[in-house]
ROPAVO-987505 format. One record per atom (N, C-alpha, C): x, y, z; residue in three letters. Coordinates in steps of 0.001 Angstrom, whole numbers, plus 500000, padded with zeros to 6 digits. Layout:
<sites>
XYZala/...
</sites>
This chain:
<sites>
090189580087582571met/090537579935581045met/090322580586579932met/090792581270578902ser/090194582235577284ser/089551581046576703ser/088803581101576190thr/088158580075575242thr/088178580624573649thr/088856581954573482tyr/088651582706572401tyr/089191581951571393tyr/088847582143569919thr/089028581435568882thr/089479582690567970thr/090069582310567224ser/090880583379566257ser/089585583292564918ser/089403584421564095asn/088668583976562972asn/089340582931561658asn/090916583215561894leu/091694582510561375leu/091303580744561473leu/091423580588563269arg/090894579164563052arg/089411579027562947arg/088778579763563255arg/086998579512562817arg/086550579307561451arg/087600580373560299leu/087488580114559112leu/087455578461558787leu/088999578355559353ala/089846576666558977ala/088888575700559283ala/088262575916560673asp/087389575044561007asp/086141574687560104asp/085572576007559506ile/083945575839558953ile/084948575068557233ile/086029575146556819ile/086739574263555685ile/086870572878556141ile/087511572536557261asn/087599571268557729asn/086368570461557759asn/085573571062558598lys/084084570543558851lys/083435569836557555lys/083494570833556533asn/082590570935555538asn/083127569811554180asn/084609569732554523val/085173568897553847val/085445567173554187val/084900567344555342asp/085008566173556178asp/083192565810556074asp/082560566661555307ile/081167566154555038ile/081058565589553722ile/082025566314552981ile/082066565727551376ile/082763564183551344ile/083655564195552092glu/084685562962552218glu/083730562021552765glu/083244562106553877ser/082304561102554392ser/080999560794553450ser/080567561633552876met/079820561319551594met/080110560476550385met/081287561405549954ser/082070560330548832ser/082475558472548854ser/082288558338550171lys/083256557159551130lys/081417556107550690lys/080635556807551192glu/079151555944551171glu/078826555893549406glu/079250556775548804asp/078404556849547350asp/079508555585546556asp/080982555969547136gly/082093554859546576gly/082617555688545254gly/082421557041545442val/083003557820544573val/084115558740545195val/084781559640543977val/085982560180544466val/085688561667544164val/085927562742544915his/085343564090544161his/086750564243543348his/085814564990542065pro/086860565423541000pro/088130565691541522pro/088968565684540834ser/090339566405540953ser/090469567864539753ser/091302568804540218ile/091577569904539477ile/091690569573538056ile/092678568540538087asp/093321567896537113asp/092523566857536120asp/091572566980536576asp/090616565591535682asp/089879566683534968asp/089357565938533498ile/088981566551532593ile/086726566411532923ile/086350567444532530tyr/085142567502533121tyr/084475566618532327tyr/083409565665532925asp/082368564989532289asp/081355565090532848asp/079841565272532203val/078680565936533366val/078249564267533288val/078392563541532759glu/077951561940533116glu/078680561101533800glu/079811561422534359ser/080681560929534758ser/079726560742536557ser/080328559519537194pro/079680559514538683pro/080181560512539316pro/081235561222539450ala/082313562019540028ala/081359563190540074ala/081315563931538614glu/080660565254538569glu/079321565034539161glu/078563563671538493lys/077143563960539368lys/076940563805541037lys/078113563444541558phe/078177563440543188phe/078596564975543264phe/079051565725542726thr/079062567370543275thr/077699567768543197thr/076942567239542466thr/075556568154542226thr/074457568016542893thr/074721566946544069lys/074309566554545193lys/073686567879546216lys/072656567594546567pro/072398568919547344pro/073097569051548588pro/072841568046549694glu/074135568244550434glu/075746568254549964glu/076050567820548841val/077479568580548545val/077489569916548254val/076915570343547351leu/076283571748546979leu/076373572481548153leu/075702572490549359asp/075333572781550921asp/077085572797551333asp/077781572047551217ala/078585571712551973ala/080429572721551212ala/079965572279550141ala/081125572761549314ala/080911574434549328ala/079553574963549175leu/079079576338549401leu/079566577168550514leu/079343576272551556leu/080326576970553166leu/081704576781553130leu/082098575732552419ala/083811575672552279ala/084482576366551739ala/083908576801550170thr/084607577995549430thr/084647579013549990thr/083303579342550963ser/082996580885551138ser/084257581317552424ser/084534580016553151ala/085514580574554351ala/086959580145553553ala/087023579455552835ala/088398579364551807ala/088898581253551146ala/087687581331550217ser/088197582442549862ser/088364583799551154ser/087525583798551795gln/087553584937553333gln/089042584761553922gln/089251583063554004leu/090633583050554680leu/092252583495553488leu/091506583304552737leu/092447583814551351leu/092762585484551874leu/091566586375551766ser/091778587508552008ser/091683588320552989ser/092052587020554088thr/092464587512555595thr/093779587500555787thr/094705586122555007leu/095758585991554964leu/096831587126554024leu/096302587135553316arg/096904587829551909arg/097107589170552498arg/098014589783552354leu/098467591366552530leu/097227592146551436leu/096886593520552505pro/096120593852551664pro/096224594644550574pro/097562595212550559gly/097768595792549143gly/097882594738547977gly/098195593405548282leu/098547592553547244leu/097210592261547054leu/096127592149547500ser/094752591641547534ser/094214592788546638ser/094395594056546595leu/093620594889545851leu/094252595164544638leu/095976594870544567tyr/096446594862543223tyr/096040593566542506tyr/095231592818542982val/095122591541542464val/093582591722541770val/092712592085542593arg/091845592793542310arg/091609593677541170arg/092217594827541202ala/092370595855540118ala/092742594966538863ala/093415594152538790ser/094573593516537543ser/093495592471537002ser/092530592228537737ala/091485590802537085ala/091138590953536137ala/091228592147535338tyr/090277592394534038tyr/091211591318532871tyr/092552591344533312his/093550590628532636his/093060588842532105his/091847588532533214ile/092012587279532906ile/091059586792532078ile/089814587830531707pro/088758587607530565pro/089522587989529249pro/090711588729529425ala/091345588993528116ala/091567587539527755ala/092735586757528816ala/093213586153528595ala/092739584611527828ala/091364584562528715leu/090309583712528201leu/089841583665526712leu/089709585111526332arg/089432585296525000arg/090576584544523505arg/091560584965524502ile/092443584873523587ile/092563583445523113ile/092658582309524293ala/092758580832524361ala/091447580680523521ala/090322581202523553ser/089052580630522575ser/089314580827521469ser/090003582072521046glu/089890582501519338glu/091004581405519035glu/091991580858519753ala/093244580153519410ala/092700578588518958ala/091493578484519814cys/090992577128519731cys/091607576139520505cys/092371576510521752val/093107576077522196val/092787574750522880val/091451575257523687val/090780573549524042val/090745572647523197val/089841572799522412glu/089836571693521599glu/091016571151520571glu/091923571749520450gln/093305571268520203gln/093981570589521329gln/093870570891522424leu/094303570047523389leu/093544569001524089leu/092576569068523762arg/091732568047523756arg/092202566631522862arg/092184567199521613glu/092737565917520607glu/094179565648520425glu/095014566403521323ala/096501565928521640ala/096257565143522641ala/095495565200523733gly/095613564307524971gly/096411564376525933gly/096958563625526894ser/097685563980528023ser/099307564378527565ser/100122563959526323pro/101196564928526409pro/101137566421525999pro/099912566563525842gly/099525568557525675gly/100515568830524218gly/100195570069524369leu/100829570851523068leu/101741571828523529leu/102792572290522539his/103659573501523076his/102851574181522284his/102813575777522731val/101909577211522547val/102480577434520932val/104194576677520524arg/104142577218518895arg/103059576649518079arg/102970575032518487glu/101783574262517804glu/100337574934518010glu/100098575341519049leu/098908575495519383leu/098612577252518881leu/099399577824518450gly/099249579295518161gly/099242579366516435gly/100142578247515917ala/099971577779514125ala/099025578118513453ala/098099577076514020lys/096829576926512962lys/095978578381513072lys/095780578997513953thr/095263580285514011thr/095790581506513550thr/097270581056513212gly/098524582641513131gly/098262583415514674gly/098240582747515723thr/098187583538516795thr/099691583559517219thr/100219584493517925asp/101498584812518429asp/101949583821519345asp/102769582943519598pro/103272582132520180pro/103339582321521866pro/104319583419521672thr/104657584134522773thr/103685584885523741thr/102482585478523240leu/101588585947523616leu/100420584788524288leu/100652583792523203leu/099415583074523475leu/100013582143524956leu/101358581598524962gly/101704581380526115gly/101548581946527500gly/102041583246527456arg/101497584153528526arg/100324584037528776arg/099203584067527955ala/097856583880528463ala/097594582774529047ala/098119581603528406leu/097372580301529378leu/098420580368530341leu/099211580610530624arg/100591580719532095arg/099374581507532834arg/099145582695532362leu/098272583445533555leu/096700582643533860leu/096137582235532951leu/095239581233533310leu/095144579993533921leu/096473579372533718ala/097003578388534230ala/097189578598536205ala/097573579782536152thr/098087580222537595thr/096467580538538575thr/095446580565537870his/094127580591538056his/093524579204538096his/094271578314537617tyr/093885576974537671tyr/092795576605536502tyr/092977577476535251ile/092338577168534003ile/093498576792533223ile/093428575250532513phe/094523574983532118phe/095572574566533134phe/096618573384532544lys/097724573084533032lys/099105573408532465lys/099402573720532859glu/101363573711532183glu/102052572268532852glu/102064571480531929ile/103056570380532654ile/104368570254532227ile/105071571172531200ser/106466571419531174ser/106546572901530741ser/107499573632530597pro/107549574644530093pro/107213575077528292pro/105863575854528675asn/105084576260527427asn/104208575087526596asn/104190574015527578val/103285573311527113val/102467572486527721val/101102572884527657phe/099942572457528786phe/098821571711528101phe/097934571407528755val/096970570249528688val/095632570945529380val/094512570274529078asn/093399570994529535asn/093353570346530927asn/092492570878532086asn/091798570211533471asn/090425570397533622asn/089626570454534516arg/088564570358534711arg/087581571746534348arg/088186572413534461ile/087740573906534596ile/087894574431533223ile/089256574279532515ser/089097574429530987ser/088353573648530138ser/088519572371530302ser/087764571512529776ser/086303571526529502ser/085661572566530588ile/084363572611530183ile/083805573613528923ile/084819574484528558ile/084486575214527783ile/084731574757525873ile/084959573091525850asp/085203572512524690asp/083824572513523934asp/083898573171522749thr/082565573034522002thr/082304571867521396thr/083315570815521565gly/082914569419521032gly/083291569369519569gly/083201570453518644phe/083884570400517426phe/085514569896517141phe/085791569610515692asp/087146569122516035asp/087942570341515614asp/089086570634516038ser/089913571710515555ser/090219572415514823ser/090040571389513361ser/090434571902512173ser/089070572695511879ser/087817572343512029leu/086654573387511532leu/086781574581512437leu/087105574843513616leu/087311576002514212leu/088056576869513706leu/089246576061513939thr/090566577048513405thr/090276577443512032thr/089293577029511003ala/089280577272509677ala/088108578733510096ala/087127578516510680leu/086390579835510884leu/087154580939511718leu/087975580494512448ala/089358581707513400ala/089838582292511993ala/090392581535511166arg/091395582409509999arg/089754582816509002arg/088665582258508941asn/088038583634508368asn/087619584860509146asn/087640584502510536gln/087038585719511135gln/088168586632511130gln/089416586214510974lys/090393587282511153lys/090965587888509448lys/090426587364508764glu/091113587380507195glu/089947588578506535glu/088632588637507838asn/087421589213507171asn/086917589894508380asn/087587591197508878pro/087778591515509877pro/086306593055509370pro/085477593243510662thr/084367594677510074thr/084798595500510081thr/084349596440510003lys/085150597700509676lys/083943598937511019lys/083394598131511911glu/083063598824513371glu/083761598555514164glu/083604599895515031his/084737599944516036his/084119599200517151his/085371598386517500gly/085254596746518602gly/084114596111518434gly/083724595876517085val/082949594621516626val/083612593697515502val/083773592098516290ser/084311591132515621ser/083402590573514865ser/083960589891513726asn/083496589101512947asn/083113587710513524asn/082104587909514455val/081604586494515211val/081517585690514105val/082168584531514270gln/081225583063513382gln/080342582649514572gln/079379582669513838gly/077987582018514487gly/078024580450514944gly/078622579983513558lys/078767578366513312lys/079484577979514709lys/080145578434515261lys/081152577808516474lys/080128577657517803lys/078709578372517733tyr/077910578320519094tyr/076834577588518647tyr/076341576324518163pro/075328575524518611pro/074944575597519802pro/073716575346520144ser/073030575052521365ser/073909574145522471ser/075107573053521497thr/075552572294522474thr/076689573142522890thr/076754573975522665ala/078316574666522601ala/077990575878524016ala/077337575609524885phe/076624576723525528phe/077806577871526348phe/078584576667527005met/079609577416527910met/080504578227527216met/080895577558525661ala/081925578595525297ala/081314579742524865ala/080179579748524455ala/079015580897523927ala/079170581779524844ala/078703581416526308leu/078772582101527549leu/080425582642527732leu/081484582141527719val/082720582643528168val/083005583774527094val/082834583619525760asp/082947584139524828asp/082083585782524830asp/080850585775525302met/080052586773525336met/080698587306526268met/080884586797527544cys/081367587752528569cys/082613588035528441cys/083946587461527662thr/084708588053527452thr/085200589107526118thr/083763589271525661asp/083973590038524116asp/083009591335524578asp/081834591141524042glu/080853592493524644glu/080901593080525902glu/080494592021526704ala/079906592371528249ala/081304592877528797ala/082839592391528350phe/083956592955528678phe/084216594167528695phe/083952594792527270lys/084450595767526405lys/083408596662526955lys/081899596501527258ala/081041597263528007ala/081340597918529168ala/081908596573530036ser/082190596760531673ser/083118598200531720ser/084164598309531145ser/085481599117530913ser/084773600625530776ser/083593600919530520phe/083258602259530502phe/081989602494531280phe/081603601719532058leu/080926601704533080leu/080783603156534226leu/082175602883534825pro/082778603968535450pro/082435605510534725pro/082479605353533529asp/082523606886532790asp/080970606991532599asp/080249606343532882val/078499606348533074val/078447607018534269val/078806606153535221ala/078668606745536333ala/078800607833537155ala/080364608321536750leu/081081609533536948leu/080119610761536248leu/079779610688534774ala/078805611230534556ala/077920611631534750ala/077354610367535617asn/075779610321536212asn/074863610864534687asn/075360609771533794asp/074788610368532326asp/074319608635532027asp/072915608491531734ile/072505606962531539ile/071385606992530127ile/072152608351529722ser/071330608501528342ser/071578607324526835ser/072897606920527538lys/073698605790526748lys/074099604581527299lys/074027603256527184thr/074495602405527997thr/076092602148527666thr/076918601688528875ser/078325601499528544ser/078884600704527428ser/077469599811527162phe/078033598957525960phe/077751599890524648phe/076898600788524520gln/076975602165523592gln/078112602856523426gln/078301603008524742arg/079642603924524718arg/081075602836523993arg/081161601886524368ala/082563601342523968ala/081710601059522484ala/081142600332522082leu/080997599815520688leu/080882601209519641leu/080509602297520292arg/079848603617519229arg/078902603122518425arg/077761602386519440trp/076373602288518988trp/075271602948519875trp/074564603448518529asp/073487604021518982asp/072282603552519566asp/071963602606518827asp/070895601566519148asp/071205600527520596asp/069961599775520796ser/069934598911521938ser/070730597934521548ser/071097596918522676leu/071744595527522755leu/071121594646521609leu/069562594988522012trp/069086593672521200trp/069181594009519683trp/069077595289519210asp/069210595686517719asp/070367595428517378asp/071444595805518265phe/072821595189517960phe/072726593970517353phe/072503592757518309tyr/072189591198518057tyr/071475591106516961tyr/070666592027516838glu/069567591464515508glu/070292591624514068glu/071155593004514431lys/071772593289512812lys/073161592640512635lys/073701591746514048his/074950590818513799his/074424589399514223his/074256588837513546pro/073457587301513497pro/074454586145514449pro/076183586561514009gly/076957586070514787gly/076900586436516538gly/076642587675516618tyr/076552587357518076tyr/075321587119518778tyr/074191587137517746met/073210586654518145met/072943585621518317met/073543584099517460gln/073501582956517563gln/074576582764519288gln/075755583088519451arg/076451583183520424arg/075310583623521863arg/074725584648521619phe/074079585240523071phe/072929583945523153phe/072258583728521815gln/071364582427522571gln/071852581264522999gln/073318580727522618ser/073759579520523179ser/073793580103524724ser/074626581003524710ser/074814581650526102ser/073623581340527334ser/072743581905526582met/071460581391527641met/071049580520528063met/071487579486527398ile/071518577935527772ile/072281577570529130ile/073439578095528660ala/074443578003529733ala/074038578371531045ala/073416579441531040trp/073274580266532454trp/071841578943533150trp/070818579015531922thr/069870578088532672thr/070509576811533473thr/071726576284532976lys/072304574917533780lys/073084575367534793lys/073181576753535127phe/074136577152536549phe/072805576905537323phe/071410576940537215gln/070708577165538156gln/069730575635538373gln/069291575124539754pro/069046573968540005pro/067740574027539236pro/067163573128538577gln/066161572890537856gln/065164572838538994gln/065245571857540113gln/064663571505541171gln/063844572514541621gln/064430574064541722leu/063943575116542436leu/062604575500542016leu/062205575111540726thr/060568575386539828thr/059824574631540857thr/060302573689540890phe/059302572718541658phe/059331572284543502phe/060399573017543932lys/060447572962545358lys/060129574278545783lys/060205575579544665gly/059570576507545375gly/058117576620545665gly/057611577547544483phe/055998577503544098phe/055367576118544251phe/054130575926544790asp/053690574678544764asp/053145574775543252asp/053173574346542132trp/052669574259541162trp/051385573280540779trp/051724572359541771ser/051137571130541104ser/049627571916542239ser/049539572220543219gly/048408573092544206gly/047468573737543371gly/047807574193541982leu/046955574952541278leu/045682574078541247leu/044450574601541085pro/043216574035540505pro/043551573480539085pro/042581572429538853glu/042370571533537557glu/042636572849536303glu/043332572634535199ser/042986573573534328ser/043728575255534308ser/043892575681535383ala/044214576533535875ala/045246577152534903ala/045411578262534597leu/045995579097533247leu/047239580090534177leu/048346579485533773val/049920579960533936val/050057581025532516val/050368582044532494val/051118582979531575val/052221583363531989val/053093582614530901asp/054825583073530791asp/054785584055529928asp/055269585249530755val/055379586545529976val/056743586731529525val/056907586679528175gly/058120586878527722gly/058886585606528002gly/058164584252527554gly/058656583413527836gly/059547582367527025gly/059482583496525832gly/060649582700524688gly/060093581793523944gly/061092580385524180asn/060983578854523663asn/059958578199524639asn/059695579081525532gly/058725578029526590gly/059103577022527328gly/060524576926527421ser/061254575838528144ser/061125575492529505ser/061074577008530268gln/060466576671531729gln/058945575921531967gln/058118576223530959ile/057081576097531114ile/056756574361530735ile/057740573791529720phe/057946572508529927phe/058377571687531025phe/059141572031531873glu/059754571828532684glu/058636571728533779glu/057749572990534189ile/056758572712534786ile/055437571821534770ile/055279571804533266ile/054355570786533068ile/054692569418533473ile/056037568710533487lys/056377567639534163lys/055981567144535621lys/055819568389536728lys/055220568216537495lys/053638568602537916lys/053365569326537133ala/052107569779536952ala/050900569660535805ala/050710568452535347pro/050191568332533709pro/049124568613533710pro/048139568941534741his/047181569199534763his/046760570942534728his/047942571083534099leu/047537573105533778leu/047789573415532749leu/047274574860532220lys/047028575027530935lys/048201576560530993lys/048510576351529594phe/049845577823529650phe/049558578424528700phe/049887579748528342ile/050403580563527519ile/051499581156527857ile/052483581448526221val/053728581550526321val/053745582724525483val/053987583564525982gln/053806585258525301gln/055497585638525181gln/055689586443523787asp/056551586870523769asp/056665587875522259asp/057617588456521732arg/057502589482520642arg/057521588764519554arg/056839589270518433glu/056990588662517166glu/058314588208516442glu/059376589010516919gln/060640589042516699gln/061508589144518096gln/061358588242518552asn/061924588024520304asn/063248588033520016asn/064187589494520419pro/065809589147520484pro/066633588396521081pro/065717587666522262gly/066582586602523253gly/066522585428522593gly/065607585208521785thr/065404583831521317thr/065190583950519633thr/064543583127519581lys/063618583078517884lys/062385583354517965lys/061816583789517070ser/059861584214517434ser/059467583429518028ser/058337583755518224pro/057309582843518639pro/056809581708517511pro/056771581969516665asn/056475581486515414asn/057073580117515554asn/058546580621515471leu/059569579561515161leu/059777578357516377leu/059303579313517269glu/059851578339518499glu/058556577314518590glu/057256577683517895gln/056288576490518059gln/056210575541517094gln/057354575902516262gln/057618575303515363gln/058501573951515682gln/059187574446516544thr/060580573756517124thr/059479572681518592thr/058514573122519067trp/057601572308519960trp/056928571341519088trp/056828571708517995glu/055885570769516671glu/057109569511516504glu/058538569909516462gly/059474568869516010gly/059596568158517216gly/059077568372518664asp/059145567201519835asp/057785566636519913asp/057896565297519693pro/056771564620519724pro/055918564673521075pro/056696564630522211glu/055990565384523675glu/055403566342524107glu/056134567491523159lys/055767569120522987lys/054752569085522162lys/054948568426521284lys/053847568582519966lys/052336568102520667lys/052360567031521329lys/050850566814521964lys/050613567607522778lys/051224568320523410arg/050441569540524394arg/050597570478523578arg/050660571026522458leu/049981571899521308leu/048599571469520617leu/048859570398520416glu/047610570141519615glu/046672569532520902glu/046789569398521728thr/045882569132522643thr/045508571139523158thr/045811571658523001gly/045829573044523562gly/046095573154524793gly/046756572495525549gln/047449572832526875gln/048441573902526892gln/049484573684525672val/050207575021525580val/049821575662524310val/049769577080524359lys/049451578019523344lys/050434579093523594lys/050846579576522219phe/052242580720521746phe/051344581785521530phe/051568583057521982glu/051090584098521563glu/051840585197521290glu/051922586022520420val/052424587173520262val/052150588406520776val/053259588902521855gln/052716589943522824gln/053740590567523032gln/053746591864523082asp/054652593036523715asp/054144593115525134asp/055362592906525834phe/054782593036527339phe/054670594603527615phe/055337595501526848leu/055040596879527077leu/053636597635527123leu/053132596676526316glu/051767597469526021glu/050727596636526370glu/049588597054526257ala/048249596542527041ala/047672595199526585ala/047701594067527839gln/047424592932527525gln/046308592498527105gln/045891591618526354pro/044354590927525657pro/043663590869526834pro/042420590693526951ser/041502590551528505ser/041616589114528196ser/042046588066527435his/041855586780527894his/042692585974528932his/043687587151528865val/044726586576529623val/044493586689531543val/043334587545531412gly/042669587943532892gly/042282586697533245gly/042027585314532993glu/041455584259533698glu/042865583808534233glu/044180584266534110ala/045274583482534571ala/045044583266536265ala/045536582407536320ala/045776582105538026ala/046909582493538672ala/048197582524537541val/049414582985537783val/050007583966536220val/050971584849536785phe/051603585515535674phe/052807585169536255phe/053526584421535309phe/055363583969535733phe/056300584852534598phe/057222585393535293leu/058340586246534600leu/059525585641535159leu/060184584646534290arg/061412584699534645arg/062751585185534138arg/063535585707534707phe/064486586608534148phe/064262587690532896phe/063073588296533897ile/062637589677532810ile/062683590651533491ile/062784590927534534thr/062857592191535462thr/064396592667535361thr/065132591738535570his/066859592091535581his/067010593101533912his/066472592527533099asp/066671593005531996asp/066353594763531530asp/065637595158532550trp/064948596350532415trp/064973597359533786trp/065394598605533323ala/065415599562534268ala/063894599907535036ala/064150599844536354thr/062569599911537006thr/061662600524536746thr/061419601766535854pro/060549602483535222pro/059733601369534387pro/060542600692533455his/060290600202532169his/059424598731532924his/059924598130534441asn/059569596928534789asn/058121597300535422asn/057994598878536135val/056572599407536662val/055605599149535603val/056041599773534236lys/054976599322533686lys/054581598313533069lys/055472597162532907ile/055218595456532255ile/054048594994533313ile/054647595189534875leu/053939594830535802leu/052230595400536301leu/052245596977535424lys/050949597776535748lys/050001596899534387lys/050524596821533562arg/049845595758532480arg/049010594820532815arg/049862593891533568leu/049545592751534089leu/048454592908535411leu/048715593962535819his/047927594183536918his/046407594633536262his/046336595290535065glu/045388595657534956glu/044528594917534119glu/044723593618533683val/043674592706533539val/043912591745534682val/044333591582535468ala/044633590401536835ala/043131590393537151ala/042861589163537905ser/041847588915538683ser/042413589370539898ser/041241589241541178pro/041895589818542333pro/042709588704543251pro/042368587658542623val/042902586509543307val/044424585905542470val/044956586679541194ala/045906586225540491ala/047026586542541445ala/047958585614541080lys/049272585652541621lys/050464586002540086lys/051403586683541110leu/052558587210540016leu/053707586723540784leu/054246585671539745ile/055768585011540395ile/056805585524539476ile/057861586239540307leu/059219586822539673leu/060101585904539900leu/060372585016539089asn/061486584215538859asn/063076584961538688asn/063445585079539469asp/064639586247539296asp/065635585816540688asp/066565586651540443gln/067798586485541687gln/067597587668542367gln/067630587281543449ile/067610588407545057ile/069071588532545010ile/069820589857545137ala/071097590366545390ala/071052590645547160ala/071096589788547542his/071260589980549023his/072477590744549545his/072419591550550650his/073185592329551068his/074518591248551674his/075464592002551895ala/076567591565552426ala/076540591527554008ala/075352592099554353cys/075567592375555985cys/074401591501556278cys/074105591701557865pro/072699590672558161pro/071604591340557598pro/070497590576557218pro/069442590727556254pro/068460592190557345pro/067824593096556289pro/066954593989557280pro/065541593528557811pro/065512593848558798arg/063823593335559537arg/062742593671559082arg/062667594393558313glu/061298594909557542glu/060665593801557240glu/061516592650556336phe/061028591486555982phe/060894590430556420phe/060983590274557813met/060793589013558409met/059196588750558720met/058668589902558407his/057166589191558406his/056633588446557046his/057321588581555935ile/056931588048555165ile/057985586203554801ile/057050585328554594glu/057183584056554874glu/058584583627553487glu/059917583078554150gly/060638582663553442gly/061645583943552745gly/061476585380553069ala/062213586110552667ala/063350586451553607ala/063645585923554622thr/065064586092555068thr/065992584695555103thr/067093584685554130pro/067768583477554035pro/068278582859555255pro/069080581763555315pro/069542580989556316pro/070539582209556619pro/071251582217557809thr/071869582324558535thr/073901581654558437thr/074348581959557609pro/075698581003557627pro/076248581529558720pro/077490580161559195pro/078005580493560476pro/079071581595560320pro/079193582155561627ala/080463583142561878ala/081863582643561529ala/082785583357561043pro/082641585005560731pro/082294585067558854pro/081601584145558735leu/081542584534556813leu/080310585454556581leu/080620585944555809leu/079445586922555526leu/077966586775555105leu/077284587776555463ala/075704587576555241ala/075635586523553745ala/076050587263552595asn/075652586597551983asn/076768585542550829asn/077299584869551991leu/078525583992551702leu/079698584641550623leu/079888585782550923gly/080962586344550069gly/080974585962548361gly/082625585570548007glu/083046585308546945glu/082225583781546527glu/081898583076547175ala/081259581791546640ala/079903581916546395ala/079513583544546448asn/078016583491546192asn/077911584975545219asn/079316584860544324ser/079487586428543801ser/078913586550542284ser/078202585398541681gly/077948585549540566gly/077073586365540289gly/075665586665541436val/074740587410540859val/075478588983541008val/076471589397541477tyr/076919590474541985tyr/077368591030540555tyr/078395590056539862phe/078841589962538522phe/077741590315537622phe/076722589407537792leu/075764589880536845leu/075090591202536905leu/074927591754538105asp/073879592799538532asp/075497593889537430asp/076110593879537628phe/077256594700536589phe/077189594553535360phe/076813593707534646ser/076811592775533524ser/075264593673532967ser/074259593563533701met/072977594350533149met/073392595738533151met/074059596624534337ala/074346597725534175ala/075150598078533329ala/076001597404532556ser/076959597372531267ser/076276597635530319ser/075133596666530127leu/074708596126528914leu/073035597010528410leu/072699597017529568phe/070983597882529652phe/070552598685530310phe/071467599261531089asn/071834600134532314asn/070343599682533280asn/070336598101533169ser/069597597472534571ser/070096596707535599ser/069700595975536152gln/069982595702537359gln/069307594310537874gln/070231593495538960glu/069662592447540040glu/069311593763540777glu/068263593219541707arg/067933593782542963arg/068136593057544346arg/067684593883545097thr/067619593323546428thr/066151593178546896thr/065909592683547507leu/064207592367548259leu/063518593710548364leu/064353594651548842gly/063766595737548886gly/063391596628547859gly/064598596432547030glu/064357597018545677glu/062958596518544564glu/062798595274544778phe/061866594663544656phe/060730595049545166phe/060324594725546171gln/059264595381546886gln/059094596771546609gln/059570597603546478glu/059173599080546163glu/058937598919544588glu/059615598306543552met/059076597900542578met/057969597476541994met/057333596249543037val/056413595979542290val/055093596710543115val/055269597306544439arg/054082598171545039arg/053849599449544098arg/054873599739543427glu/054852600877542315glu/053342600514541325glu/053471599092541244ala/052552598461540067ala/051718597931540510ala/051379598362541855gly/049744597758542196gly/050085596553542909gly/051270595817543445trp/051189594402543989trp/052370594191545359trp/051927593556545915lys/052912593327547030lys/053571591734547423lys/054646591533547593ile/055274590253548067ile/054150589755548869ile/053955588193548956glu/053457587731549473glu/054461586522550567glu/055210585884549688arg/056139585272549909arg/057086584852549037arg/058364584378549526val/059586584147548816val/059848582998549001val/060075582409548034phe/060965581133547818phe/062488581013547690phe/063732580555548522gln/064656580549547882gln/065550579500549028gln/066649578863547674thr/067738577954548907thr/068569578880549241thr/069218578188550091ser/070767578660551048ser/071529579084549669ser/072244579803549714gly/073529580371548789gly/073399580113547499gly/071692580167547010asn/071409580520545679asn/070570581702545371asn/071155582432544774pro/070063583846544499pro/068985583668543447pro/068864582674543089leu/067673582378542475leu/066575582267543313leu/065372582460543378ser/064565582937543869ser/062834582885542894ser/061880582243543632his/060497582452543531his/060144583889544527his/059432584976543556ile/059413586159544222ile/057513585959544368ile/056748585920545269val/055374585737544759val/054649586775545282val/053752587414544329cys/053289588527544852cys/051600588743544554cys/051144589428545492val/049524589365545214val/048755591000544696val/047938591229544175lys/047249592327544079lys/047149592964545331lys/047400594432545303ile/047249595141546816ile/045756595940546979ile/
</sites>
């Protein structure tokens, strides 16, 4: 008798098995998994439940199987059309954001608001606004509770800035009444994006400059000409993205806040479940290269208070404030100020493309978090060579970055490197878990569009560090999460 099980059934079994795991755990914890119709509350027991490692693992497999099942069942022509038309979703998201929809709906509560009311305060055409919200609701962002009447849901509510809608609509009117004369450049209102509004900042950045830049990426690829980035072509801008941000403070403020959102997506525990910081000797020096505000160093201190740190960045760091201003930020926090006063943490002005000062040669670890994905490989080789020039023979280089895993089974060439091969998911799931793990591949295209840079496969990391005189010794990574610690030593 045949024991053949179809792919459809195997995918459905993966979904059922992992939903059972989640529901069993929810009963044990006395909570109910959030519904799509709930309002997001990071402090609620239900939302905290969703971030438990075991729940995350089960959800990852279930969503991977669900997305693959959808692509299997949907007719291929329709699948392609939906993918090819997906650019309308960020357009709709930006319309909703500029019209301050989330905040207006939060204030309206469960009765919701009609699109006429939603558009009136910002002068947004209600017909187009309603169509944008319906497109989003069709993709489970917002909910249409009666014709043209919408409310927030779990996904839309996470974009809430927390401001009164009256403040935001005033900013929106000011933006509309005072347009810039630059091609494709909006009069972005930086006041909308304090550090607490990080999700709104991330969504707006993705649906504005990153969205516009991505539309020109095929032109760059077809012309085989990287003398200008897609961003430069889209906005007719000659200088770098960093220069653009420095000359457009509203964009800069939004970018800074969006980076907070990105760190929120990554499990902080990886920093400590990965490389064993506590195993370094007493007073060992860690140099955070391009460390900005030193936020990662402060997280490491909590688990390894015996270490010493130098945080390096440019005097005018385009990604954050200058190191001097960041040092002032530390001085404003009693716990951080203590680290400065004892000399445990020092801020140092240093361009990582230039020669490193001799005193960092004492470092036990050179730590680079989200640095290499901002730069093309030749620049990264130069950065890593600068560190190699001063590094002691026993120093380690740790790249805290993302690995863009292949969608096929991993190559065998890295099997000798501890931790380099990620766990194999159950068949018939893709080796990289497909859409459930698609964030790194979206970010890869963002890097290509904005900087002519990239996220990298492990093989590309290996080639890059070897050219600079390093080799990969070990990789720390967690299942379904591309964020990794790539530990290197001098060749």
